[in-house]
mmCIF file of the N, C-alpha and C atoms, coordinates in Angstrom:
data_MODEL
# 
_entry.id   MODEL 
# 
loop_
_atom_site.group_PDB 
_atom_site.id 
_atom_site.type_symbol 
_atom_site.label_atom_id 
_atom_site.label_alt_id 
_atom_site.label_comp_id 
_atom_site.label_asym_id 
_atom_site.label_entity_id 
_atom_site.label_seq_id 
_atom_site.pdbx_PDB_ins_code 
_atom_site.Cartn_x 
_atom_site.Cartn_y 
_atom_site.Cartn_z 
_atom_site.occupancy 
_atom_site.B_iso_or_equiv 
_atom_site.pdbx_formal_charge 
_atom_site.auth_seq_id 
_atom_site.auth_comp_id 
_atom_site.auth_asym_id 
_atom_site.auth_atom_id 
_atom_site.pdbx_PDB_model_num 
ATOM 1   N N  . MET A 1 1  ? 0.846   -1.147 -0.013 1.00 0.00 ? 1  MET A N  1 
ATOM 2   C CA . MET A 1 1  ? -0.009  -0.052 -0.049 1.00 0.00 ? 1  MET A CA 1 
ATOM 3   C C  . MET A 1 1  ? 0.884   1.230  -0.082 1.00 0.00 ? 1  MET A C  1 
ATOM 4   N N  . LYS A 1 2  ? 0.716   2.152  -0.857 1.00 0.00 ? 2  LYS A N  1 
ATOM 5   C CA . LYS A 1 2  ? 1.482   3.505  -1.102 1.00 0.00 ? 2  LYS A CA 1 
ATOM 6   C C  . LYS A 1 2  ? 1.010   4.295  0.158  1.00 0.00 ? 2  LYS A C  1 
ATOM 7   N N  . LEU A 1 3  ? 1.911   5.174  0.611  1.00 0.00 ? 3  LEU A N  1 
ATOM 8   C CA . LEU A 1 3  ? 1.663   6.166  1.554  1.00 0.00 ? 3  LEU A CA 1 
ATOM 9   C C  . LEU A 1 3  ? 0.398   7.042  1.189  1.00 0.00 ? 3  LEU A C  1 
ATOM 10  N N  . TYR A 1 4  ? 0.113   7.431  -0.133 1.00 0.00 ? 4  TYR A N  1 
ATOM 11  C CA . TYR A 1 4  ? -1.029  8.163  -0.547 1.00 0.00 ? 4  TYR A CA 1 
ATOM 12  C C  . TYR A 1 4  ? -2.340  7.356  -0.202 1.00 0.00 ? 4  TYR A C  1 
ATOM 13  N N  . ASP A 1 5  ? -2.297  6.083  -0.501 1.00 0.00 ? 5  ASP A N  1 
ATOM 14  C CA . ASP A 1 5  ? -3.485  5.292  -0.412 1.00 0.00 ? 5  ASP A CA 1 
ATOM 15  C C  . ASP A 1 5  ? -3.795  5.200  1.149  1.00 0.00 ? 5  ASP A C  1 
ATOM 16  N N  . PHE A 1 6  ? -2.709  5.039  1.989  1.00 0.00 ? 6  PHE A N  1 
ATOM 17  C CA . PHE A 1 6  ? -2.944  5.080  3.439  1.00 0.00 ? 6  PHE A CA 1 
ATOM 18  C C  . PHE A 1 6  ? -3.549  6.295  3.975  1.00 0.00 ? 6  PHE A C  1 
ATOM 19  N N  . ILE A 1 7  ? -2.975  7.516  3.596  1.00 0.00 ? 7  ILE A N  1 
ATOM 20  C CA . ILE A 1 7  ? -3.619  8.765  4.073  1.00 0.00 ? 7  ILE A CA 1 
ATOM 21  C C  . ILE A 1 7  ? -4.983  8.791  3.567  1.00 0.00 ? 7  ILE A C  1 
ATOM 22  N N  . GLN A 1 8  ? -5.274  8.480  2.294  1.00 0.00 ? 8  GLN A N  1 
ATOM 23  C CA . GLN A 1 8  ? -6.657  8.555  1.900  1.00 0.00 ? 8  GLN A CA 1 
ATOM 24  C C  . GLN A 1 8  ? -7.503  7.645  2.690  1.00 0.00 ? 8  GLN A C  1 
ATOM 25  N N  . SER A 1 9  ? -7.189  6.498  2.975  1.00 0.00 ? 9  SER A N  1 
ATOM 26  C CA . SER A 1 9  ? -7.994  5.646  3.828  1.00 0.00 ? 9  SER A CA 1 
ATOM 27  C C  . SER A 1 9  ? -8.329  6.082  5.045  1.00 0.00 ? 9  SER A C  1 
ATOM 28  N N  . ILE A 1 10 ? -7.311  6.799  5.914  1.00 0.00 ? 10 ILE A N  1 
ATOM 29  C CA . ILE A 1 10 ? -7.622  7.326  7.027  1.00 0.00 ? 10 ILE A CA 1 
ATOM 30  C C  . ILE A 1 10 ? -8.515  8.593  6.823  1.00 0.00 ? 10 ILE A C  1 
ATOM 31  N N  . ASP A 1 11 ? -8.410  9.305  5.891  1.00 0.00 ? 11 ASP A N  1 
ATOM 32  C CA . ASP A 1 11 ? -9.325  10.530 5.511  1.00 0.00 ? 11 ASP A CA 1 
ATOM 33  C C  . ASP A 1 11 ? -10.768 9.964  5.352  1.00 0.00 ? 11 ASP A C  1 
ATOM 34  N N  . SER A 1 12 ? -10.987 8.767  4.558  1.00 0.00 ? 12 SER A N  1 
ATOM 35  C CA . SER A 1 12 ? -12.237 8.156  4.419  1.00 0.00 ? 12 SER A CA 1 
ATOM 36  C C  . SER A 1 12 ? -12.823 7.783  5.732  1.00 0.00 ? 12 SER A C  1 
ATOM 37  N N  . PHE A 1 13 ? -11.990 7.155  6.581  1.00 0.00 ? 13 PHE A N  1 
ATOM 38  C CA . PHE A 1 13 ? -12.518 6.744  7.727  1.00 0.00 ? 13 PHE A CA 1 
ATOM 39  C C  . PHE A 1 13 ? -12.822 7.850  8.635  1.00 0.00 ? 13 PHE A C  1 
ATOM 40  N N  . CYS A 1 14 ? -12.217 8.971  8.637  1.00 0.00 ? 14 CYS A N  1 
ATOM 41  C CA . CYS A 1 14 ? -12.596 10.053 9.556  1.00 0.00 ? 14 CYS A CA 1 
ATOM 42  C C  . CYS A 1 14 ? -13.581 10.989 8.845  1.00 0.00 ? 14 CYS A C  1 
ATOM 43  N N  . SER A 1 15 ? -14.105 10.676 7.666  1.00 0.00 ? 15 SER A N  1 
ATOM 44  C CA . SER A 1 15 ? -15.068 11.575 6.863  1.00 0.00 ? 15 SER A CA 1 
ATOM 45  C C  . SER A 1 15 ? -14.436 12.973 6.515  1.00 0.00 ? 15 SER A C  1 
ATOM 46  N N  . TYR A 1 16 ? -13.107 12.946 6.106  1.00 0.00 ? 16 TYR A N  1 
ATOM 47  C CA . TYR A 1 16 ? -12.335 14.216 5.794  1.00 0.00 ? 16 TYR A CA 1 
ATOM 48  C C  . TYR A 1 16 ? -12.410 14.303 4.247  1.00 0.00 ? 16 TYR A C  1 
ATOM 49  N N  . ASP A 1 17 ? -13.045 15.308 3.712  1.00 0.00 ? 17 ASP A N  1 
ATOM 50  C CA . ASP A 1 17 ? -13.454 15.402 2.328  1.00 0.00 ? 17 ASP A CA 1 
ATOM 51  C C  . ASP A 1 17 ? -12.455 16.362 1.589  1.00 0.00 ? 17 ASP A C  1 
ATOM 52  N N  . ASN A 1 18 ? -11.599 17.138 2.134  1.00 0.00 ? 18 ASN A N  1 
ATOM 53  C CA . ASN A 1 18 ? -10.716 18.162 1.470  1.00 0.00 ? 18 ASN A CA 1 
ATOM 54  C C  . ASN A 1 18 ? -9.631  17.520 0.853  1.00 0.00 ? 18 ASN A C  1 
ATOM 55  N N  . PRO A 1 19 ? -9.282  17.924 -0.466 1.00 0.00 ? 19 PRO A N  1 
ATOM 56  C CA . PRO A 1 19 ? -8.268  17.233 -1.369 1.00 0.00 ? 19 PRO A CA 1 
ATOM 57  C C  . PRO A 1 19 ? -6.852  17.509 -0.793 1.00 0.00 ? 19 PRO A C  1 
ATOM 58  N N  . TRP A 1 20 ? -6.085  16.476 -1.145 1.00 0.00 ? 20 TRP A N  1 
ATOM 59  C CA . TRP A 1 20 ? -4.641  16.576 -0.717 1.00 0.00 ? 20 TRP A CA 1 
ATOM 60  C C  . TRP A 1 20 ? -3.910  16.848 -1.953 1.00 0.00 ? 20 TRP A C  1 
ATOM 61  N N  . THR A 1 21 ? -2.657  17.695 -1.854 1.00 0.00 ? 21 THR A N  1 
ATOM 62  C CA . THR A 1 21 ? -1.775  17.662 -2.918 1.00 0.00 ? 21 THR A CA 1 
ATOM 63  C C  . THR A 1 21 ? -0.554  17.078 -2.562 1.00 0.00 ? 21 THR A C  1 
ATOM 64  N N  . PHE A 1 22 ? 0.003   16.101 -3.221 1.00 0.00 ? 22 PHE A N  1 
ATOM 65  C CA . PHE A 1 22 ? 1.213   15.409 -2.941 1.00 0.00 ? 22 PHE A CA 1 
ATOM 66  C C  . PHE A 1 22 ? 2.341   15.934 -3.867 1.00 0.00 ? 22 PHE A C  1 
ATOM 67  N N  . LYS A 1 23 ? 3.551   16.325 -3.370 1.00 0.00 ? 23 LYS A N  1 
ATOM 68  C CA . LYS A 1 23 ? 4.577   16.733 -4.018 1.00 0.00 ? 23 LYS A CA 1 
ATOM 69  C C  . LYS A 1 23 ? 5.689   15.813 -4.045 1.00 0.00 ? 23 LYS A C  1 
ATOM 70  N N  . THR A 1 24 ? 6.117   15.265 -5.001 1.00 0.00 ? 24 THR A N  1 
ATOM 71  C CA . THR A 1 24 ? 7.272   14.222 -5.085 1.00 0.00 ? 24 THR A CA 1 
ATOM 72  C C  . THR A 1 24 ? 8.479   14.886 -5.289 1.00 0.00 ? 24 THR A C  1 
ATOM 73  N N  . GLU A 1 25 ? 8.593   15.937 -5.974 1.00 0.00 ? 25 GLU A N  1 
ATOM 74  C CA . GLU A 1 25 ? 9.807   16.676 -6.191 1.00 0.00 ? 25 GLU A CA 1 
ATOM 75  C C  . GLU A 1 25 ? 9.946   17.864 -5.366 1.00 0.00 ? 25 GLU A C  1 
ATOM 76  N N  . PRO A 1 26 ? 11.114  18.164 -4.794 1.00 0.00 ? 26 PRO A N  1 
ATOM 77  C CA . PRO A 1 26 ? 10.995  19.419 -4.057 1.00 0.00 ? 26 PRO A CA 1 
ATOM 78  C C  . PRO A 1 26 ? 11.064  20.716 -4.875 1.00 0.00 ? 26 PRO A C  1 
ATOM 79  N N  . GLU A 1 27 ? 10.525  21.726 -4.325 1.00 0.00 ? 27 GLU A N  1 
ATOM 80  C CA . GLU A 1 27 ? 10.631  22.989 -5.088 1.00 0.00 ? 27 GLU A CA 1 
ATOM 81  C C  . GLU A 1 27 ? 11.416  24.053 -4.421 1.00 0.00 ? 27 GLU A C  1 
ATOM 82  N N  . ILE A 1 28 ? 12.377  24.496 -4.848 1.00 0.00 ? 28 ILE A N  1 
ATOM 83  C CA . ILE A 1 28 ? 13.437  25.329 -4.205 1.00 0.00 ? 28 ILE A CA 1 
ATOM 84  C C  . ILE A 1 28 ? 13.463  26.692 -4.727 1.00 0.00 ? 28 ILE A C  1 
ATOM 85  N N  . ASP A 1 29 ? 13.292  27.650 -4.114 1.00 0.00 ? 29 ASP A N  1 
ATOM 86  C CA . ASP A 1 29 ? 13.346  29.098 -4.564 1.00 0.00 ? 29 ASP A CA 1 
ATOM 87  C C  . ASP A 1 29 ? 14.842  29.581 -4.263 1.00 0.00 ? 29 ASP A C  1 
ATOM 88  N N  . GLU A 1 30 ? 15.686  29.696 -5.179 1.00 0.00 ? 30 GLU A N  1 
ATOM 89  C CA . GLU A 1 30 ? 17.023  29.938 -4.944 1.00 0.00 ? 30 GLU A CA 1 
ATOM 90  C C  . GLU A 1 30 ? 17.252  31.390 -4.375 1.00 0.00 ? 30 GLU A C  1 
ATOM 91  N N  . SER A 1 31 ? 16.196  32.144 -4.421 1.00 0.00 ? 31 SER A N  1 
ATOM 92  C CA . SER A 1 31 ? 16.286  33.479 -3.775 1.00 0.00 ? 31 SER A CA 1 
ATOM 93  C C  . SER A 1 31 ? 16.464  33.382 -2.226 1.00 0.00 ? 31 SER A C  1 
ATOM 94  N N  . HIS A 1 32 ? 16.044  32.148 -1.703 1.00 0.00 ? 32 HIS A N  1 
ATOM 95  C CA . HIS A 1 32 ? 16.110  31.783 -0.185 1.00 0.00 ? 32 HIS A CA 1 
ATOM 96  C C  . HIS A 1 32 ? 17.274  30.969 0.131  1.00 0.00 ? 32 HIS A C  1 
ATOM 97  N N  . GLY A 1 33 ? 18.083  30.659 -0.855 1.00 0.00 ? 33 GLY A N  1 
ATOM 98  C CA . GLY A 1 33 ? 19.098  29.657 -0.597 1.00 0.00 ? 33 GLY A CA 1 
ATOM 99  C C  . GLY A 1 33 ? 19.605  28.979 -1.755 1.00 0.00 ? 33 GLY A C  1 
ATOM 100 N N  . SER A 1 34 ? 20.392  27.992 -1.701 1.00 0.00 ? 34 SER A N  1 
ATOM 101 C CA . SER A 1 34 ? 20.911  27.328 -3.012 1.00 0.00 ? 34 SER A CA 1 
ATOM 102 C C  . SER A 1 34 ? 21.085  25.837 -2.590 1.00 0.00 ? 34 SER A C  1 
ATOM 103 N N  . TYR A 1 35 ? 21.189  25.106 -3.689 1.00 0.00 ? 35 TYR A N  1 
ATOM 104 C CA . TYR A 1 35 ? 21.494  23.658 -3.598 1.00 0.00 ? 35 TYR A CA 1 
ATOM 105 C C  . TYR A 1 35 ? 22.935  23.506 -2.952 1.00 0.00 ? 35 TYR A C  1 
ATOM 106 N N  . PRO A 1 36 ? 22.945  22.634 -2.245 1.00 0.00 ? 36 PRO A N  1 
ATOM 107 C CA . PRO A 1 36 ? 24.385  22.516 -1.508 1.00 0.00 ? 36 PRO A CA 1 
ATOM 108 C C  . PRO A 1 36 ? 25.457  22.139 -2.557 1.00 0.00 ? 36 PRO A C  1 
ATOM 109 N N  . ASP A 1 37 ? 25.282  21.474 -3.715 1.00 0.00 ? 37 ASP A N  1 
ATOM 110 C CA . ASP A 1 37 ? 26.321  21.110 -4.546 1.00 0.00 ? 37 ASP A CA 1 
ATOM 111 C C  . ASP A 1 37 ? 26.528  22.375 -5.400 1.00 0.00 ? 37 ASP A C  1 
ATOM 112 N N  . LYS A 1 38 ? 25.748  23.458 -5.362 1.00 0.00 ? 38 LYS A N  1 
ATOM 113 C CA . LYS A 1 38 ? 26.084  24.655 -6.192 1.00 0.00 ? 38 LYS A CA 1 
ATOM 114 C C  . LYS A 1 38 ? 26.674  25.838 -5.317 1.00 0.00 ? 38 LYS A C  1 
ATOM 115 N N  . ARG A 1 39 ? 26.927  25.636 -3.994 1.00 0.00 ? 39 ARG A N  1 
ATOM 116 C CA . ARG A 1 39 ? 27.516  26.499 -3.039 1.00 0.00 ? 39 ARG A CA 1 
ATOM 117 C C  . ARG A 1 39 ? 28.914  26.716 -3.392 1.00 0.00 ? 39 ARG A C  1 
ATOM 118 N N  . GLU A 1 40 ? 29.456  27.880 -3.231 1.00 0.00 ? 40 GLU A N  1 
ATOM 119 C CA . GLU A 1 40 ? 30.893  28.157 -3.139 1.00 0.00 ? 40 GLU A CA 1 
ATOM 120 C C  . GLU A 1 40 ? 31.562  27.404 -2.035 1.00 0.00 ? 40 GLU A C  1 
ATOM 121 N N  . ILE A 1 41 ? 32.827  27.167 -2.269 1.00 0.00 ? 41 ILE A N  1 
ATOM 122 C CA . ILE A 1 41 ? 33.719  26.341 -1.307 1.00 0.00 ? 41 ILE A CA 1 
ATOM 123 C C  . ILE A 1 41 ? 33.654  27.124 0.018  1.00 0.00 ? 41 ILE A C  1 
ATOM 124 N N  . ASN A 1 42 ? 33.912  28.592 -0.164 1.00 0.00 ? 42 ASN A N  1 
ATOM 125 C CA . ASN A 1 42 ? 34.155  29.312 0.981  1.00 0.00 ? 42 ASN A CA 1 
ATOM 126 C C  . ASN A 1 42 ? 32.843  29.452 1.943  1.00 0.00 ? 42 ASN A C  1 
ATOM 127 N N  . SER A 1 43 ? 31.818  29.375 1.208  1.00 0.00 ? 43 SER A N  1 
ATOM 128 C CA . SER A 1 43 ? 30.395  29.380 1.952  1.00 0.00 ? 43 SER A CA 1 
ATOM 129 C C  . SER A 1 43 ? 30.298  28.092 2.643  1.00 0.00 ? 43 SER A C  1 
ATOM 130 N N  . LEU A 1 44 ? 30.801  26.984 2.097  1.00 0.00 ? 44 LEU A N  1 
ATOM 131 C CA . LEU A 1 44 ? 30.681  25.710 2.712  1.00 0.00 ? 44 LEU A CA 1 
ATOM 132 C C  . LEU A 1 44 ? 31.438  25.627 3.895  1.00 0.00 ? 44 LEU A C  1 
ATOM 133 N N  . ILE A 1 45 ? 32.721  26.154 3.750  1.00 0.00 ? 45 ILE A N  1 
ATOM 134 C CA . ILE A 1 45 ? 33.636  26.126 4.994  1.00 0.00 ? 45 ILE A CA 1 
ATOM 135 C C  . ILE A 1 45 ? 33.123  27.040 6.051  1.00 0.00 ? 45 ILE A C  1 
ATOM 136 N N  . ARG A 1 46 ? 32.728  28.148 5.803  1.00 0.00 ? 46 ARG A N  1 
ATOM 137 C CA . ARG A 1 46 ? 32.215  29.152 6.846  1.00 0.00 ? 46 ARG A CA 1 
ATOM 138 C C  . ARG A 1 46 ? 30.932  28.746 7.403  1.00 0.00 ? 46 ARG A C  1 
ATOM 139 N N  . ASN A 1 47 ? 30.029  27.970 6.796  1.00 0.00 ? 47 ASN A N  1 
ATOM 140 C CA . ASN A 1 47 ? 28.836  27.683 7.356  1.00 0.00 ? 47 ASN A CA 1 
ATOM 141 C C  . ASN A 1 47 ? 28.395  26.178 7.376  1.00 0.00 ? 47 ASN A C  1 
ATOM 142 N N  . GLY A 1 48 ? 29.462  25.460 7.347  1.00 0.00 ? 48 GLY A N  1 
ATOM 143 C CA . GLY A 1 48 ? 29.388  23.926 7.378  1.00 0.00 ? 48 GLY A CA 1 
ATOM 144 C C  . GLY A 1 48 ? 29.770  23.273 8.575  1.00 0.00 ? 48 GLY A C  1 
ATOM 145 N N  . ILE A 1 49 ? 29.833  21.997 8.521  1.00 0.00 ? 49 ILE A N  1 
ATOM 146 C CA . ILE A 1 49 ? 30.284  21.183 9.510  1.00 0.00 ? 49 ILE A CA 1 
ATOM 147 C C  . ILE A 1 49 ? 31.417  20.311 8.987  1.00 0.00 ? 49 ILE A C  1 
ATOM 148 N N  . ILE A 1 50 ? 32.494  20.262 9.755  1.00 0.00 ? 50 ILE A N  1 
ATOM 149 C CA . ILE A 1 50 ? 33.683  19.428 9.296  1.00 0.00 ? 50 ILE A CA 1 
ATOM 150 C C  . ILE A 1 50 ? 33.702  18.214 10.237 1.00 0.00 ? 50 ILE A C  1 
ATOM 151 N N  . ASN A 1 51 ? 33.569  16.938 9.850  1.00 0.00 ? 51 ASN A N  1 
ATOM 152 C CA . ASN A 1 51 ? 33.547  15.839 10.620 1.00 0.00 ? 51 ASN A CA 1 
ATOM 153 C C  . ASN A 1 51 ? 34.991  15.390 10.625 1.00 0.00 ? 51 ASN A C  1 
ATOM 154 N N  . VAL A 1 52 ? 35.526  15.418 11.814 1.00 0.00 ? 52 VAL A N  1 
ATOM 155 C CA . VAL A 1 52 ? 36.990  15.053 12.027 1.00 0.00 ? 52 VAL A CA 1 
ATOM 156 C C  . VAL A 1 52 ? 37.104  13.583 12.835 1.00 0.00 ? 52 VAL A C  1 
ATOM 157 N N  . ASP A 1 53 ? 37.741  12.682 12.387 1.00 0.00 ? 53 ASP A N  1 
ATOM 158 C CA . ASP A 1 53 ? 38.084  11.426 13.073 1.00 0.00 ? 53 ASP A CA 1 
ATOM 159 C C  . ASP A 1 53 ? 39.193  11.685 13.807 1.00 0.00 ? 53 ASP A C  1 
ATOM 160 N N  . LYS A 1 54 ? 39.051  12.269 15.098 1.00 0.00 ? 54 LYS A N  1 
ATOM 161 C CA . LYS A 1 54 ? 40.293  12.635 15.820 1.00 0.00 ? 54 LYS A CA 1 
ATOM 162 C C  . LYS A 1 54 ? 41.004  11.563 16.403 1.00 0.00 ? 54 LYS A C  1 
ATOM 163 N N  . PRO A 1 55 ? 42.352  11.538 16.309 1.00 0.00 ? 55 PRO A N  1 
ATOM 164 C CA . PRO A 1 55 ? 43.133  10.309 16.781 1.00 0.00 ? 55 PRO A CA 1 
ATOM 165 C C  . PRO A 1 55 ? 43.359  10.611 18.349 1.00 0.00 ? 55 PRO A C  1 
ATOM 166 N N  . PRO A 1 56 ? 43.757  9.662  18.908 1.00 0.00 ? 56 PRO A N  1 
ATOM 167 C CA . PRO A 1 56 ? 44.147  9.711  20.321 1.00 0.00 ? 56 PRO A CA 1 
ATOM 168 C C  . PRO A 1 56 ? 45.212  10.762 20.521 1.00 0.00 ? 56 PRO A C  1 
ATOM 169 N N  . GLY A 1 57 ? 45.242  11.612 21.536 1.00 0.00 ? 57 GLY A N  1 
ATOM 170 C CA . GLY A 1 57 ? 46.242  12.472 21.887 1.00 0.00 ? 57 GLY A CA 1 
ATOM 171 C C  . GLY A 1 57 ? 45.845  13.904 21.846 1.00 0.00 ? 57 GLY A C  1 
ATOM 172 N N  . PRO A 1 58 ? 45.688  14.502 20.839 1.00 0.00 ? 58 PRO A N  1 
ATOM 173 C CA . PRO A 1 58 ? 45.133  15.967 20.935 1.00 0.00 ? 58 PRO A CA 1 
ATOM 174 C C  . PRO A 1 58 ? 43.821  15.988 21.444 1.00 0.00 ? 58 PRO A C  1 
ATOM 175 N N  . THR A 1 59 ? 43.426  17.088 22.105 1.00 0.00 ? 59 THR A N  1 
ATOM 176 C CA . THR A 1 59 ? 42.046  17.357 22.692 1.00 0.00 ? 59 THR A CA 1 
ATOM 177 C C  . THR A 1 59 ? 41.165  17.888 21.525 1.00 0.00 ? 59 THR A C  1 
ATOM 178 N N  . SER A 1 60 ? 39.885  17.691 21.792 1.00 0.00 ? 60 SER A N  1 
ATOM 179 C CA . SER A 1 60 ? 39.020  18.272 20.773 1.00 0.00 ? 60 SER A CA 1 
ATOM 180 C C  . SER A 1 60 ? 39.032  19.754 20.744 1.00 0.00 ? 60 SER A C  1 
ATOM 181 N N  . HIS A 1 61 ? 39.446  20.315 21.810 1.00 0.00 ? 61 HIS A N  1 
ATOM 182 C CA . HIS A 1 61 ? 39.563  21.866 21.822 1.00 0.00 ? 61 HIS A CA 1 
ATOM 183 C C  . HIS A 1 61 ? 40.892  22.159 21.065 1.00 0.00 ? 61 HIS A C  1 
ATOM 184 N N  . GLU A 1 62 ? 41.801  21.412 21.048 1.00 0.00 ? 62 GLU A N  1 
ATOM 185 C CA . GLU A 1 62 ? 43.161  21.657 20.143 1.00 0.00 ? 62 GLU A CA 1 
ATOM 186 C C  . GLU A 1 62 ? 42.878  21.410 18.854 1.00 0.00 ? 62 GLU A C  1 
ATOM 187 N N  . VAL A 1 63 ? 42.046  20.478 18.326 1.00 0.00 ? 63 VAL A N  1 
ATOM 188 C CA . VAL A 1 63 ? 41.828  20.183 16.920 1.00 0.00 ? 63 VAL A CA 1 
ATOM 189 C C  . VAL A 1 63 ? 40.875  21.334 16.347 1.00 0.00 ? 63 VAL A C  1 
ATOM 190 N N  . ALA A 1 64 ? 39.900  21.849 17.241 1.00 0.00 ? 64 ALA A N  1 
ATOM 191 C CA . ALA A 1 64 ? 39.031  22.919 16.832 1.00 0.00 ? 64 ALA A CA 1 
ATOM 192 C C  . ALA A 1 64 ? 39.959  24.264 16.520 1.00 0.00 ? 64 ALA A C  1 
ATOM 193 N N  . PHE A 1 65 ? 40.862  24.329 17.423 1.00 0.00 ? 65 PHE A N  1 
ATOM 194 C CA . PHE A 1 65 ? 41.763  25.567 17.379 1.00 0.00 ? 65 PHE A CA 1 
ATOM 195 C C  . PHE A 1 65 ? 42.680  25.342 16.113 1.00 0.00 ? 65 PHE A C  1 
ATOM 196 N N  . TRP A 1 66 ? 43.172  24.325 15.795 1.00 0.00 ? 66 TRP A N  1 
ATOM 197 C CA . TRP A 1 66 ? 43.992  24.047 14.606 1.00 0.00 ? 66 TRP A CA 1 
ATOM 198 C C  . TRP A 1 66 ? 43.208  24.392 13.281 1.00 0.00 ? 66 TRP A C  1 
ATOM 199 N N  . ILE A 1 67 ? 41.902  23.939 13.392 1.00 0.00 ? 67 ILE A N  1 
ATOM 200 C CA . ILE A 1 67 ? 41.039  24.064 12.245 1.00 0.00 ? 67 ILE A CA 1 
ATOM 201 C C  . ILE A 1 67 ? 40.734  25.633 12.027 1.00 0.00 ? 67 ILE A C  1 
ATOM 202 N N  . LYS A 1 68 ? 40.453  26.309 13.123 1.00 0.00 ? 68 LYS A N  1 
ATOM 203 C CA . LYS A 1 68 ? 40.324  27.709 13.134 1.00 0.00 ? 68 LYS A CA 1 
ATOM 204 C C  . LYS A 1 68 ? 41.377  28.535 12.525 1.00 0.00 ? 68 LYS A C  1 
ATOM 205 N N  . GLN A 1 69 ? 42.499  28.114 12.936 1.00 0.00 ? 69 GLN A N  1 
ATOM 206 C CA . GLN A 1 69 ? 43.897  28.794 12.436 1.00 0.00 ? 69 GLN A CA 1 
ATOM 207 C C  . GLN A 1 69 ? 44.090  28.392 10.914 1.00 0.00 ? 69 GLN A C  1 
ATOM 208 N N  . ARG A 1 70 ? 44.000  27.206 10.635 1.00 0.00 ? 70 ARG A N  1 
ATOM 209 C CA . ARG A 1 70 ? 44.153  26.775 9.181  1.00 0.00 ? 70 ARG A CA 1 
ATOM 210 C C  . ARG A 1 70 ? 43.362  27.321 8.136  1.00 0.00 ? 70 ARG A C  1 
ATOM 211 N N  . LEU A 1 71 ? 41.971  27.451 8.493  1.00 0.00 ? 71 LEU A N  1 
ATOM 212 C CA . LEU A 1 71 ? 41.094  28.006 7.605  1.00 0.00 ? 71 LEU A CA 1 
ATOM 213 C C  . LEU A 1 71 ? 40.798  29.392 7.796  1.00 0.00 ? 71 LEU A C  1 
ATOM 214 N N  . SER A 1 72 ? 41.447  30.075 8.723  1.00 0.00 ? 72 SER A N  1 
ATOM 215 C CA . SER A 1 72 ? 41.333  31.503 8.978  1.00 0.00 ? 72 SER A CA 1 
ATOM 216 C C  . SER A 1 72 ? 39.728  31.846 9.270  1.00 0.00 ? 72 SER A C  1 
ATOM 217 N N  . LEU A 1 73 ? 39.247  31.185 10.297 1.00 0.00 ? 73 LEU A N  1 
ATOM 218 C CA . LEU A 1 73 ? 37.921  31.325 10.626 1.00 0.00 ? 73 LEU A CA 1 
ATOM 219 C C  . LEU A 1 73 ? 37.770  32.003 12.063 1.00 0.00 ? 73 LEU A C  1 
ATOM 220 N N  . ASN A 1 74 ? 36.634  32.861 12.246 1.00 0.00 ? 74 ASN A N  1 
ATOM 221 C CA . ASN A 1 74 ? 36.550  33.565 13.457 1.00 0.00 ? 74 ASN A CA 1 
ATOM 222 C C  . ASN A 1 74 ? 36.067  32.822 14.507 1.00 0.00 ? 74 ASN A C  1 
ATOM 223 N N  . ARG A 1 75 ? 35.047  31.814 14.226 1.00 0.00 ? 75 ARG A N  1 
ATOM 224 C CA . ARG A 1 75 ? 34.491  31.059 15.275 1.00 0.00 ? 75 ARG A CA 1 
ATOM 225 C C  . ARG A 1 75 ? 34.558  29.485 14.745 1.00 0.00 ? 75 ARG A C  1 
ATOM 226 N N  . VAL A 1 76 ? 34.936  28.532 15.752 1.00 0.00 ? 76 VAL A N  1 
ATOM 227 C CA . VAL A 1 76 ? 34.966  27.160 15.464 1.00 0.00 ? 76 VAL A CA 1 
ATOM 228 C C  . VAL A 1 76 ? 34.571  26.551 16.815 1.00 0.00 ? 76 VAL A C  1 
ATOM 229 N N  . GLY A 1 77 ? 33.776  25.528 16.777 1.00 0.00 ? 77 GLY A N  1 
ATOM 230 C CA . GLY A 1 77 ? 33.547  24.752 18.004 1.00 0.00 ? 77 GLY A CA 1 
ATOM 231 C C  . GLY A 1 77 ? 33.403  23.225 17.766 1.00 0.00 ? 77 GLY A C  1 
ATOM 232 N N  . HIS A 1 78 ? 33.340  22.444 18.835 1.00 0.00 ? 78 HIS A N  1 
ATOM 233 C CA . HIS A 1 78 ? 33.080  20.976 18.593 1.00 0.00 ? 78 HIS A CA 1 
ATOM 234 C C  . HIS A 1 78 ? 31.838  20.564 19.336 1.00 0.00 ? 78 HIS A C  1 
ATOM 235 N N  . GLY A 1 79 ? 31.352  19.537 18.821 1.00 0.00 ? 79 GLY A N  1 
ATOM 236 C CA . GLY A 1 79 ? 30.018  19.089 19.334 1.00 0.00 ? 79 GLY A CA 1 
ATOM 237 C C  . GLY A 1 79 ? 30.392  17.761 20.258 1.00 0.00 ? 79 GLY A C  1 
ATOM 238 N N  . GLY A 1 80 ? 31.426  17.840 20.864 1.00 0.00 ? 80 GLY A N  1 
ATOM 239 C CA . GLY A 1 80 ? 31.658  16.619 21.806 1.00 0.00 ? 80 GLY A CA 1 
ATOM 240 C C  . GLY A 1 80 ? 32.599  15.553 21.218 1.00 0.00 ? 80 GLY A C  1 
ATOM 241 N N  . THR A 1 81 ? 32.870  14.590 22.017 1.00 0.00 ? 81 THR A N  1 
ATOM 242 C CA . THR A 1 81 ? 33.713  13.545 21.526 1.00 0.00 ? 81 THR A CA 1 
ATOM 243 C C  . THR A 1 81 ? 33.258  12.172 22.128 1.00 0.00 ? 81 THR A C  1 
ATOM 244 N N  . LEU A 1 82 ? 33.770  11.281 21.431 1.00 0.00 ? 82 LEU A N  1 
ATOM 245 C CA . LEU A 1 82 ? 33.703  9.901  21.905 1.00 0.00 ? 82 LEU A CA 1 
ATOM 246 C C  . LEU A 1 82 ? 34.948  9.184  21.964 1.00 0.00 ? 82 LEU A C  1 
ATOM 247 N N  . GLU A 1 83 ? 35.393  9.048  23.167 1.00 0.00 ? 83 GLU A N  1 
ATOM 248 C CA . GLU A 1 83 ? 36.763  8.483  23.374 1.00 0.00 ? 83 GLU A CA 1 
ATOM 249 C C  . GLU A 1 83 ? 36.629  6.868  23.662 1.00 0.00 ? 83 GLU A C  1 
ATOM 250 N N  . LEU A 1 84 ? 37.507  6.074  22.876 1.00 0.00 ? 84 LEU A N  1 
ATOM 251 C CA . LEU A 1 84 ? 37.636  4.837  23.048 1.00 0.00 ? 84 LEU A CA 1 
ATOM 252 C C  . LEU A 1 84 ? 38.715  4.414  23.939 1.00 0.00 ? 84 LEU A C  1 
ATOM 253 N N  . LEU A 1 85 ? 38.654  3.641  25.035 1.00 0.00 ? 85 LEU A N  1 
ATOM 254 C CA . LEU A 1 85 ? 39.571  3.315  25.902 1.00 0.00 ? 85 LEU A CA 1 
ATOM 255 C C  . LEU A 1 85 ? 40.294  1.987  25.456 1.00 0.00 ? 85 LEU A C  1 
# 
């Protein structure tokens, strides 16, 4: 059973008569943003997330500081760590 059929069966059970509009393709207005694959590299660096597989030794704070220096960024933070013992 497709999702659409399931929704319509619930509507029928609940006596809901208003029509549904199903959109299968996204509609993006580029005046409000852009596709990720069309963004400039500087925009991705300044507004993105860098996933680092940190080796044992340096702290997360140190790695964030190195990234901040290397990429000449004003703000860098980390979202925590998972240390394996």
